[in-house]
C-alpha positions as CSV (number, residue, x, y, z in Angstrom):
1,M,-21.8,5.7,-34.3
2,N,-20.1,7.3,-31.3
3,R,-21.8,9.9,-29.1
4,D,-20.1,12.9,-30.8
5,T,-21.2,11.8,-34.3
6,I,-24.8,11.3,-33.1
7,K,-24.7,14.8,-31.4
8,K,-23.5,16.5,-34.6
9,F,-26.1,14.6,-36.7
10,Y,-28.8,15.7,-34.3
11,H,-27.8,19.3,-34.6
12,F,-27.6,19.1,-38.4
13,I,-31.2,17.7,-38.6
14,K,-32.4,20.4,-36.2
15,F,-30.7,23.1,-38.2
16,R,-32.1,21.8,-41.5
17,N,-35.6,21.5,-40.0
18,D,-35.4,25.1,-38.6
19,F,-34.5,26.5,-42.1
20,T,-37.1,24.3,-43.8
21,R,-39.8,26.3,-41.9
22,R,-38.2,29.6,-43.1
23,N,-37.7,31.2,-46.4
24,L,-34.0,30.7,-47.2
25,N,-34.0,33.6,-49.6
26,K,-34.4,36.0,-46.7
27,F,-30.9,35.1,-45.4
28,K,-27.5,35.9,-46.7
29,S,-24.9,33.2,-46.9
30,Y,-23.0,34.3,-43.9
31,E,-26.2,34.4,-41.8
32,I,-27.0,30.8,-42.7
33,V,-23.4,29.9,-41.6
34,L,-24.0,31.7,-38.3
35,F,-27.4,30.0,-37.8
36,W,-25.7,26.7,-38.3
37,L,-22.9,27.6,-35.8
38,K,-25.6,28.6,-33.3
39,S,-27.2,25.2,-33.7
40,V,-23.9,23.3,-33.1
41,L,-22.2,25.6,-30.5
42,S,-23.2,25.8,-26.9
43,R,-24.9,29.0,-25.7
44,S,-21.7,30.4,-24.1
45,Q,-19.6,29.6,-27.2
46,F,-22.1,31.3,-29.5
47,L,-22.2,34.3,-27.2
48,I,-18.4,34.6,-27.3
49,L,-18.4,34.4,-31.1
50,S,-21.2,37.0,-31.2
51,G,-19.1,39.3,-28.9
52,I,-16.2,39.0,-31.3
53,L,-18.3,39.8,-34.4
54,V,-20.2,42.6,-32.7
55,G,-16.9,44.0,-31.3
56,I,-15.2,44.1,-34.7
57,T,-18.3,45.6,-36.4
58,C,-18.7,48.3,-33.8
59,G,-14.9,49.0,-33.9
60,L,-15.2,49.6,-37.6
61,A,-18.2,51.9,-37.0
62,G,-16.1,53.9,-34.6
63,V,-13.3,54.1,-37.1
64,V,-15.7,55.3,-39.8
65,L,-17.1,58.0,-37.5
66,K,-13.7,59.2,-36.2
67,S,-12.3,59.2,-39.7
68,L,-15.2,61.1,-41.2
69,V,-14.9,63.8,-38.6
70,H,-11.1,63.9,-39.0
71,Y,-11.4,64.4,-42.8
72,I,-14.2,66.9,-42.6
73,H,-12.0,68.9,-40.2
74,Y,-9.1,68.6,-42.5
75,I,-11.1,69.8,-45.6
76,I,-12.6,72.8,-43.9
77,T,-9.3,73.8,-42.2
78,H,-6.9,73.1,-45.1
79,K,-8.9,73.3,-48.3
80,V,-11.3,76.2,-47.5
81,H,-9.8,79.6,-47.2
82,F,-11.3,82.8,-45.9
83,E,-9.7,86.2,-46.0
84,E,-10.8,86.7,-42.4
85,Q,-10.7,83.7,-39.9
86,V,-13.8,85.1,-38.2
87,F,-16.0,83.9,-41.2
88,F,-14.7,80.4,-40.7
89,Y,-16.1,80.2,-37.2
90,I,-19.3,82.0,-38.2
91,L,-20.1,79.7,-41.1
92,F,-19.3,76.1,-40.1
93,P,-20.8,75.6,-36.6
94,F,-24.0,77.2,-37.8
95,L,-24.0,75.0,-40.9
96,G,-23.3,71.9,-38.9
97,I,-26.4,72.2,-36.6
98,V,-28.7,73.3,-39.4
99,L,-27.6,70.5,-41.8
100,T,-28.0,67.9,-39.1
101,T,-31.5,69.1,-38.4
102,L,-32.4,68.9,-42.1
103,V,-31.0,65.4,-42.4
104,V,-33.0,64.3,-39.3
105,I,-36.2,65.8,-40.8
106,F,-35.9,64.7,-44.4
107,V,-33.7,61.6,-44.3
108,F,-34.5,60.0,-41.0
109,K,-38.2,61.2,-40.8
110,G,-37.7,63.1,-37.6
111,Q,-36.1,60.3,-35.6
112,D,-33.8,62.4,-33.5
113,K,-33.6,60.6,-30.2
114,K,-30.0,60.5,-29.1
115,G,-27.7,60.0,-26.2
116,I,-27.2,57.4,-23.5
117,P,-30.8,57.8,-22.1
118,V,-32.1,56.3,-25.4
119,I,-30.1,53.1,-24.8
120,L,-31.3,52.8,-21.2
121,Y,-34.9,53.3,-22.3
122,E,-34.7,50.6,-24.9
123,I,-33.2,48.1,-22.3
124,A,-35.9,48.8,-19.8
125,Q,-39.0,49.4,-21.9
126,N,-38.4,47.9,-25.3
127,S,-36.8,44.5,-24.4
128,S,-33.4,45.8,-25.6
129,I,-34.7,46.1,-29.2
130,V,-33.1,49.1,-30.9
131,S,-34.2,50.4,-34.3
132,S,-31.9,49.3,-37.1
133,V,-31.8,52.9,-38.3
134,K,-29.6,53.8,-35.4
135,M,-26.9,51.6,-36.7
136,Y,-26.0,54.4,-39.1
137,S,-28.1,57.4,-38.3
138,Q,-26.0,58.5,-35.4
139,I,-22.8,58.2,-37.5
140,V,-24.3,60.5,-40.2
141,Q,-25.8,63.1,-37.8
142,S,-22.8,63.4,-35.4
143,A,-20.3,63.4,-38.2
144,I,-22.0,66.5,-39.7
145,T,-22.5,68.2,-36.3
146,V,-19.0,67.7,-34.9
147,G,-17.1,67.6,-38.2
148,L,-18.3,71.1,-39.0
149,G,-17.4,72.4,-35.5
150,G,-20.3,71.4,-33.2
151,S,-19.1,71.7,-29.6
152,A,-19.9,68.1,-28.6
153,G,-18.4,64.6,-28.5
154,L,-18.6,61.6,-30.7
155,E,-18.5,59.0,-28.0
156,S,-22.3,58.9,-27.1
157,P,-23.2,58.5,-30.8
158,I,-20.6,55.7,-31.1
159,A,-22.1,54.0,-28.0
160,V,-25.7,54.3,-29.4
161,T,-24.5,53.0,-32.8
162,G,-22.7,50.1,-31.1
163,A,-25.8,49.3,-29.0
164,A,-28.0,49.2,-32.1
165,I,-25.5,46.9,-33.9
166,G,-25.4,44.5,-30.9
167,S,-29.2,44.6,-30.5
168,N,-29.9,43.9,-34.2
169,F,-27.3,41.1,-34.3
170,A,-29.2,39.5,-31.4
171,Q,-32.6,40.0,-33.1
172,T,-31.3,38.5,-36.4
173,Y,-30.2,35.3,-34.6
174,K,-33.3,35.0,-32.4
175,L,-31.6,35.5,-29.1
176,D,-33.7,36.1,-26.0
177,Y,-33.9,39.3,-23.8
178,R,-30.9,38.6,-21.6
179,E,-28.6,37.7,-24.5
180,R,-29.9,40.7,-26.5
181,T,-29.2,43.0,-23.6
182,L,-25.7,41.5,-23.2
183,L,-24.9,42.0,-26.9
184,L,-26.4,45.5,-26.9
185,A,-24.0,46.4,-24.0
186,A,-21.1,44.6,-25.8
187,G,-21.7,46.8,-28.9
188,A,-21.7,50.0,-26.8
189,T,-18.6,48.7,-25.0
190,A,-16.8,48.1,-28.3
191,G,-17.8,51.6,-29.5
192,I,-16.4,53.3,-26.5
193,A,-13.3,51.1,-26.6
194,S,-12.6,52.0,-30.2
195,A,-13.2,55.8,-29.6
196,F,-10.6,55.9,-26.9
197,N,-8.5,52.8,-27.5
198,A,-9.5,51.9,-23.9
199,P,-11.1,48.5,-23.6
200,I,-11.3,48.5,-19.8
201,A,-13.0,51.9,-19.8
202,G,-15.5,50.5,-22.3
203,M,-16.3,47.7,-20.0
204,M,-16.6,50.0,-17.0
205,F,-19.0,52.1,-19.1
206,A,-21.2,49.1,-19.6
207,F,-21.2,48.1,-15.9
208,E,-21.7,51.6,-14.5
209,I,-24.2,53.1,-16.9
210,L,-25.8,50.5,-19.2
211,L,-26.2,47.4,-17.1
212,V,-27.3,49.2,-13.9
213,G,-30.0,47.0,-12.3
214,V,-29.6,44.2,-14.8
215,V,-28.5,40.8,-13.4
216,F,-25.9,39.0,-15.5
217,S,-23.4,36.1,-15.1
218,D,-22.0,36.2,-18.7
219,F,-19.3,38.9,-19.1
220,I,-16.8,37.2,-21.4
221,P,-18.7,38.6,-24.5
222,L,-18.2,42.1,-23.1
223,V,-14.5,41.5,-22.7
224,V,-13.9,40.1,-26.2
225,A,-16.1,42.9,-27.7
226,A,-14.0,45.6,-25.9
227,V,-10.8,44.0,-27.0
228,C,-11.9,43.7,-30.6
229,G,-13.2,47.2,-30.8
230,S,-10.0,48.6,-29.3
231,L,-7.8,46.6,-31.6
232,V,-9.7,47.6,-34.7
233,S,-9.2,51.3,-33.9
234,K,-5.6,50.9,-32.9
235,I,-4.8,49.1,-36.2
236,L,-6.8,51.4,-38.5
237,L,-6.7,54.8,-37.0
238,Q,-3.7,57.1,-37.0
239,G,-2.3,58.4,-33.7
240,E,-3.6,62.0,-34.2
241,V,-7.2,60.8,-34.6
242,L,-7.1,58.8,-31.3
243,F,-7.6,60.4,-27.8
244,L,-4.0,60.1,-26.6
245,F,-1.9,62.1,-24.1
246,K,1.6,61.2,-23.3
247,T,3.0,64.2,-21.5
248,R,2.8,63.9,-17.7
249,S,4.9,63.8,-14.6
250,P,5.5,60.9,-12.2
251,F,3.1,60.8,-9.2
252,D,4.5,62.4,-6.1
253,Y,2.5,61.9,-2.8
254,H,3.5,65.4,-1.7
255,N,1.1,66.7,-4.4
256,I,-2.0,65.0,-2.8
257,P,-3.3,68.4,-1.4
258,F,-3.5,69.7,-5.0
259,Y,-5.6,66.7,-6.0
260,L,-7.9,67.0,-3.0
261,V,-8.7,70.6,-3.9
262,L,-9.1,69.8,-7.6
263,G,-11.5,67.0,-6.7
264,V,-13.8,69.5,-4.9
265,L,-13.5,71.9,-7.8
266,C,-14.4,69.2,-10.3
267,G,-17.4,68.1,-8.3
268,L,-18.8,71.7,-8.1
269,Y,-18.1,72.3,-11.8
270,A,-19.8,69.0,-12.8
271,R,-22.9,70.2,-11.0
272,Y,-22.7,73.5,-12.8
273,F,-22.3,71.6,-16.1
274,V,-25.4,69.4,-15.6
275,L,-27.5,72.4,-14.4
276,I,-26.6,74.4,-17.5
277,A,-27.4,71.4,-19.7
278,R,-30.8,71.1,-18.1
279,Y,-31.5,74.8,-18.4
280,V,-30.6,74.9,-22.1
281,D,-32.6,71.8,-22.8
282,E,-35.7,73.2,-21.1
283,L,-35.2,76.6,-22.9
284,F,-35.1,75.1,-26.4
285,H,-38.1,72.8,-25.6
286,S,-40.1,75.8,-24.4
287,L,-39.5,77.9,-27.6
288,K,-42.5,78.0,-29.9
289,M,-40.4,77.6,-33.0
290,T,-39.9,75.1,-35.8
291,R,-37.0,72.7,-35.6
292,I,-35.2,74.6,-38.4
293,R,-35.6,77.9,-36.6
294,K,-34.3,76.4,-33.3
295,A,-31.3,74.9,-35.2
296,M,-30.6,78.3,-36.8
297,L,-30.8,80.1,-33.4
298,G,-28.6,77.5,-31.8
299,G,-26.2,77.5,-34.7
300,A,-26.0,81.3,-34.6
301,I,-25.3,81.4,-30.8
302,L,-22.6,78.7,-31.2
303,S,-20.9,80.5,-34.0
304,I,-20.7,83.7,-31.9
305,L,-19.2,81.7,-29.0
306,C,-16.6,80.1,-31.4
307,V,-15.7,83.5,-32.8
308,L,-15.0,84.8,-29.3
309,Y,-13.4,81.6,-28.1
310,P,-12.1,79.4,-30.9
311,P,-11.2,76.5,-28.5
312,L,-15.0,75.9,-28.2
313,F,-14.9,74.7,-31.9
314,G,-15.3,71.0,-32.3
315,E,-14.5,68.3,-29.7
316,G,-11.6,70.3,-28.2
317,Y,-9.1,67.5,-27.7
318,D,-6.5,69.5,-29.7
319,T,-6.8,72.3,-27.2
320,I,-6.2,70.0,-24.3
321,K,-3.1,68.5,-26.0
322,A,-1.8,72.1,-26.6
323,L,-2.3,72.9,-22.9
324,T,-0.3,69.8,-21.8
325,N,2.4,70.7,-24.3
326,G,2.7,74.3,-23.0
327,Q,1.3,75.9,-26.2
328,I,-1.3,78.2,-24.5
329,H,-0.3,81.1,-26.8
330,E,-1.3,79.1,-29.9
331,V,-4.6,78.4,-28.3
332,M,-5.2,82.1,-27.6
333,E,-3.9,83.6,-30.8
334,N,-7.2,83.4,-32.8
335,S,-9.4,84.8,-30.0
336,F,-9.9,88.4,-29.1
337,F,-7.5,87.8,-26.1
338,R,-4.7,88.1,-28.6
339,F,-5.1,91.9,-28.4
340,I,-4.3,91.7,-24.7
341,S,-0.7,91.2,-23.5
342,Y,0.1,87.6,-22.5
343,R,0.1,88.1,-18.7
344,E,-0.4,85.2,-16.3
345,W,-3.7,86.5,-15.0
346,V,-5.0,87.0,-18.6
347,V,-4.2,83.3,-19.4
348,V,-6.0,82.2,-16.2
349,V,-9.1,84.3,-17.1
350,F,-9.1,83.0,-20.7
351,V,-8.9,79.3,-19.7
352,A,-11.5,79.8,-16.9
353,V,-14.0,81.5,-19.3
354,I,-13.7,78.8,-22.0
355,C,-14.2,76.3,-19.2
356,L,-17.4,78.0,-18.1
357,L,-18.7,78.5,-21.7
358,K,-18.0,74.9,-22.7
359,A,-21.1,73.9,-20.7
360,F,-23.2,76.3,-22.8
361,S,-21.7,75.5,-26.2
362,A,-22.0,71.8,-25.7
363,S,-25.7,72.0,-24.5
364,I,-26.6,74.4,-27.3
365,T,-25.1,72.1,-29.9
366,I,-27.0,69.1,-28.6
367,F,-30.4,70.5,-27.7
368,S,-30.8,73.0,-30.6
369,G,-30.7,70.2,-33.2
370,G,-27.1,68.8,-33.4
371,N,-26.0,65.3,-32.5
372,G,-23.3,64.5,-30.0
373,G,-22.6,63.7,-26.3
374,N,-21.1,65.0,-23.2
375,F,-18.0,62.7,-23.0
376,A,-15.7,65.1,-24.9
377,P,-17.2,68.3,-23.4
378,S,-16.7,67.0,-19.9
379,L,-13.1,65.9,-20.7
380,F,-12.4,69.3,-22.3
381,A,-13.9,71.2,-19.4
382,G,-12.0,69.1,-16.8
383,G,-8.7,69.6,-18.6
384,S,-9.3,73.4,-18.8
385,L,-10.3,73.5,-15.1
386,G,-7.2,71.5,-14.1
387,Y,-5.0,73.9,-16.1
388,A,-6.6,77.0,-14.7
389,F,-6.2,75.7,-11.1
390,A,-2.5,74.8,-11.8
391,L,-1.9,78.4,-13.1
392,L,-3.5,79.9,-10.0
393,C,-1.3,77.8,-7.8
394,V,1.8,79.0,-9.7
395,Q,0.6,82.6,-9.4
396,A,0.2,82.1,-5.7
397,G,3.9,81.3,-5.5
398,I,3.6,77.6,-5.0
399,T,6.5,75.8,-6.6
400,E,6.6,72.3,-8.2
401,V,3.0,72.4,-9.3
402,P,2.3,69.2,-11.5
403,V,0.6,71.2,-14.2
404,N,0.2,68.4,-16.8
405,N,-1.0,65.9,-14.2
406,L,-3.7,68.4,-13.0
407,V,-4.9,68.8,-16.5
408,I,-5.1,65.0,-17.1
409,V,-6.6,64.2,-13.7
410,G,-9.1,67.1,-14.0
411,M,-10.5,65.5,-17.1
412,A,-11.4,62.3,-15.2
413,G,-12.8,64.4,-12.3
414,V,-15.3,66.4,-14.3
415,M,-16.3,63.4,-16.4
416,S,-16.9,61.4,-13.3
417,G,-19.2,64.0,-11.9
418,V,-21.1,64.7,-15.1
419,L,-21.7,61.1,-16.2
420,Y,-21.9,59.6,-12.7
421,A,-19.3,57.1,-13.8
422,P,-16.1,57.3,-11.7
423,L,-14.6,53.9,-12.8
424,T,-15.2,54.7,-16.5
425,A,-13.4,58.1,-16.0
426,I,-10.5,56.6,-14.1
427,F,-9.7,53.8,-16.5
428,L,-10.4,56.0,-19.6
429,I,-7.7,58.5,-18.6
430,A,-5.4,55.8,-17.3
431,E,-5.5,53.9,-20.6
432,S,-5.5,57.0,-22.9
433,T,-2.5,58.5,-21.2
434,S,-0.7,55.2,-20.3
435,G,-0.8,56.9,-16.9
436,Y,-1.3,53.9,-14.7
437,D,1.1,55.5,-12.2
438,L,-1.5,58.2,-11.8
439,F,-4.2,55.8,-10.5
440,I,-4.0,57.3,-7.0
441,P,-4.7,60.9,-8.0
442,L,-7.2,59.7,-10.6
443,M,-9.1,57.8,-7.9
444,I,-8.9,60.7,-5.4
445,V,-10.2,63.3,-7.8
446,S,-12.9,61.1,-9.5
447,V,-14.3,59.8,-6.2
448,I,-14.5,63.3,-4.6
449,S,-16.2,64.7,-7.7
450,F,-18.6,61.8,-7.9
451,S,-19.5,62.1,-4.2
452,I,-20.2,65.8,-4.6
453,A,-22.4,65.1,-7.6
454,K,-24.3,62.4,-5.7
455,W,-24.7,64.7,-2.7
456,F,-26.6,67.1,-5.0
457,S,-28.6,64.4,-6.8
458,S,-28.6,60.6,-6.3
459,I,-29.3,60.0,-10.0
460,S,-27.8,61.8,-12.9
461,P,-30.0,64.8,-13.8
462,D,-30.0,63.6,-17.4
463,L,-31.8,60.5,-16.3
464,Q,-33.9,61.9,-13.4
465,K,-37.2,62.2,-15.3
466,L,-36.9,58.8,-16.9
467,A,-35.9,57.2,-13.5
468,D,-38.8,58.9,-11.6
469,S,-41.3,57.7,-14.2
470,G,-39.9,54.1,-14.0
471,K,-38.8,54.1,-17.7
472,I,-35.2,53.2,-17.1
473,F,-33.6,50.8,-14.7
474,T,-32.0,52.0,-11.4
475,R,-29.9,50.1,-8.9
476,E,-33.1,48.9,-7.2
477,H,-33.5,45.6,-8.9
478,D,-37.0,44.8,-7.6
479,R,-38.2,48.2,-8.8
480,N,-36.7,47.6,-12.2
481,L,-38.6,44.4,-12.7
482,L,-41.9,45.9,-11.5
483,S,-41.4,48.7,-14.0
484,L,-41.5,46.1,-16.8
485,L,-45.0,45.1,-15.8
486,H,-48.0,47.1,-17.2
487,V,-51.3,47.6,-15.3
488,L,-53.4,46.8,-18.4
489,D,-51.8,43.4,-18.7
490,L,-52.6,42.5,-15.0
491,I,-56.3,43.3,-15.0
492,D,-58.7,40.4,-14.4
493,K,-61.7,41.2,-16.6
494,D,-63.7,38.1,-15.7
495,I,-65.8,39.9,-13.2
496,Q,-69.3,40.0,-11.7
497,T,-71.2,43.3,-11.7
498,I,-74.6,44.4,-10.5
499,H,-76.5,47.6,-10.9
500,V,-76.7,49.8,-7.8
501,N,-80.5,49.8,-8.0
502,A,-80.8,46.0,-8.6
503,S,-83.6,44.1,-6.6
504,R,-83.0,41.5,-3.9
505,E,-84.0,38.8,-6.3
506,E,-81.3,39.8,-8.8
507,L,-78.7,40.0,-5.9
508,A,-79.8,36.6,-4.6
509,E,-79.5,35.1,-8.1
510,L,-75.9,36.4,-8.3
511,F,-75.1,34.9,-4.9
512,R,-76.4,31.5,-6.1
513,N,-74.7,31.3,-9.4
514,G,-71.7,33.6,-9.0
515,R,-68.2,32.3,-9.1
516,R,-66.3,35.3,-7.8
517,N,-65.6,36.5,-4.3
518,M,-66.0,40.1,-5.3
519,I,-69.1,41.8,-6.8
520,S,-68.7,45.2,-8.4
521,V,-71.6,47.6,-8.0
522,I,-71.9,50.0,-11.0
523,N,-74.4,52.7,-12.1
524,G,-76.0,53.3,-15.5
525,E,-72.8,54.8,-16.8
526,K,-70.7,51.7,-15.8
527,K,-68.9,53.7,-13.2
528,L,-67.9,52.0,-10.0
529,V,-70.1,52.8,-7.0
530,G,-69.0,50.2,-4.5
531,I,-67.9,46.6,-3.9
532,I,-69.7,43.7,-2.2
533,S,-67.4,41.0,-0.7
534,M,-68.8,37.5,-0.3
535,D,-66.7,37.2,2.9
536,D,-68.9,40.0,4.4
537,V,-72.1,38.5,3.1
538,R,-71.9,34.9,4.2
539,P,-72.4,35.5,8.0
540,L,-75.6,37.4,7.1
541,L,-77.3,35.0,4.7
542,F,-78.8,32.7,7.4
543,N,-79.6,35.5,9.9
544,P,-83.3,36.6,9.6
545,E,-82.7,39.6,11.8
546,V,-80.6,41.4,9.2
547,Y,-82.7,40.4,6.2
548,D,-83.5,44.0,5.5
549,L,-79.8,44.7,5.0
550,L,-79.5,42.2,2.2
551,T,-79.8,44.8,-0.6
552,V,-77.1,46.1,-2.9
553,K,-76.9,49.5,-1.2
554,G,-76.9,47.9,2.2
555,L,-74.1,45.4,1.5
556,M,-71.8,47.4,-0.7
557,K,-68.7,49.3,0.6
558,E,-66.4,51.9,-0.9
559,P,-63.2,50.3,-2.1
560,A,-60.1,51.2,0.0
561,T,-58.7,52.8,-3.1
562,V,-58.9,52.4,-6.9
563,I,-56.2,51.9,-9.5
564,S,-56.2,54.1,-12.6
565,D,-55.3,52.7,-16.0
566,F,-52.3,55.1,-16.1
567,D,-50.9,54.0,-12.8
568,T,-47.5,52.2,-12.8
569,V,-47.2,48.8,-11.2
570,I,-44.9,50.3,-8.6
571,S,-47.6,52.7,-7.5
572,V,-50.1,49.7,-7.5
573,V,-47.8,47.7,-5.2
574,K,-47.6,50.8,-2.9
575,K,-51.5,51.0,-2.8
576,F,-51.7,47.3,-1.9
577,D,-49.2,47.9,1.0
578,E,-51.0,51.0,2.2
579,T,-54.5,49.4,2.2
580,G,-53.7,45.8,3.1
581,A,-56.2,44.8,0.4
582,W,-55.7,41.6,-1.7
583,N,-57.8,42.9,-4.7
584,L,-58.3,46.4,-5.9
585,P,-60.6,47.7,-8.7
586,V,-59.3,49.4,-11.8
587,V,-61.1,52.3,-13.4
588,K,-60.3,54.2,-16.6
589,T,-59.6,57.9,-16.6
590,S,-63.2,58.4,-17.7
591,G,-64.4,56.6,-14.6
592,E,-65.6,53.4,-16.3
593,F,-64.9,50.3,-14.3
594,V,-62.6,47.8,-16.0
595,G,-61.8,44.9,-13.6
596,F,-59.7,43.9,-10.7
597,I,-56.0,43.5,-10.0
598,S,-55.0,41.0,-7.4
599,K,-51.8,41.1,-5.3
600,S,-51.3,37.4,-6.2
601,G,-51.4,38.3,-9.9
602,V,-48.7,40.9,-9.5
603,L,-46.5,38.5,-7.5
604,N,-46.9,35.7,-10.0
605,S,-46.0,38.1,-12.9
606,Y,-43.0,39.4,-10.9
607,R,-41.8,35.8,-10.3
608,Q,-42.0,35.0,-14.0
609,L,-40.0,38.2,-14.8
610,L,-37.4,37.4,-12.2
611,R,-36.9,33.9,-13.7
612,S,-36.5,35.3,-17.2
613,H,-34.1,38.1,-16.2
614,S,-31.8,36.2,-13.9
615,G,-29.2,33.6,-14.7
């Protein structure tokens, strides 16, 4: 036998033995094939194969969601007829939010966590293990919400769906944390790539948002997943379903001042958008109402907004396409603005108002009970802002205004500031418009908007609470690893205790037979009173002049500080630094003493995490 034959024989025996230990009836035939491939392929080869399979699956999921929404839109706009158009906008947005809430309650048992923060939380706190329910729940919920006119986007649900598919694939084939996280990101990447037919944007999304603070050296699975997801949508979806814009002008460096001003406007608007989202979120959380009533309230408000401003209905991509094609009159014809003559200033006011209201309509859709994300709303708002700015420039008498370019670049600017993802925004618009010649204005506007957003808040307000509580990763890698440790897992409970009123003889006995350097002094309720350190006691043991001090009360000292059982490890490390102590006591909220945490124990656990998360 040659070496290759021996190697194949070894892998076959290993594969057979692995499955002998398991119940083969649990696995489908294709899963058995993949397990066999995992046993014979190298790690990198199996990850590439996994990236391809996850990418194709997530691409199909994106196609299913996009197609569902497209056909729901088609049915309600072409098959359902109302004598008055106003009833159309009253009924369907309301119905979308209420039906989504009912589905969440009765079908998915109240599991309504949604959006990118959910993925980041699972990466940081749940070892990248995402519930299998999310492989289809987000599709169902967002299809109902957006299909019936909810003013949100499909891209976040597609990303969550893709992340769940990648995570569950990795769980099925017993991959470790790093590989699971990589395939989770690959799934989300493929989902975004399929939604926009933009594979590079999908990868940038993974790098800028999902994999922040995670160390990786394997990126090829992300690449192949993005390509596969994009190809699937390009092959299966029709052009009108995809996010595509073809109308634009060549870049002219003389127009740079327009882009500089637009970048500032996009940054300020992005801040306005996230503040409105936070306000609406807090408002609906504070309401003492049932989920159904919140959904009915949100649906009613959204319906009113859509009656007044029909462009707020749905994702809004058709409106942006109409603006770039110069069809503003068609956009305005169903709103009450049709009763006003089509003057230039009327058009500016109309576009500016829908731009401002989009932040409200999107937030109400999401936080009152619907399902969707801020990708599409930020793109819609950015396009509207760019168009309104272009019209103002025209009215000011400025000639040669690149109207379509300002619409397209404005989309990237607002998205960059809202999502804190400038590279994602730049490549998404460049790929979706085939506008690679607009890279310079895209970079100018996106970077200015992102810089302004960062000036107001270093972390996206959507993620601020989770980041402050250490529940998601940030760009501080050390802090991320420490956040994965838990205080209760670090406590050394093999301790020596003595009652505060114990006799000298009891104390002497503990000195003779004790194995620890620290003795905890407690009272009758097991609450910590003080600490006796053997380092302090040894110099006194053979000094008869201080014999009277050799009592529990005479030797004990107050600890420099105590650790609570609800403290984070990050706060524990800070206490070690502030006190210079090497061991600190841990007490429960009730005051009961639990044990000690040592600085060396924290460092050892940190080193083990570093070893498992790097490479």
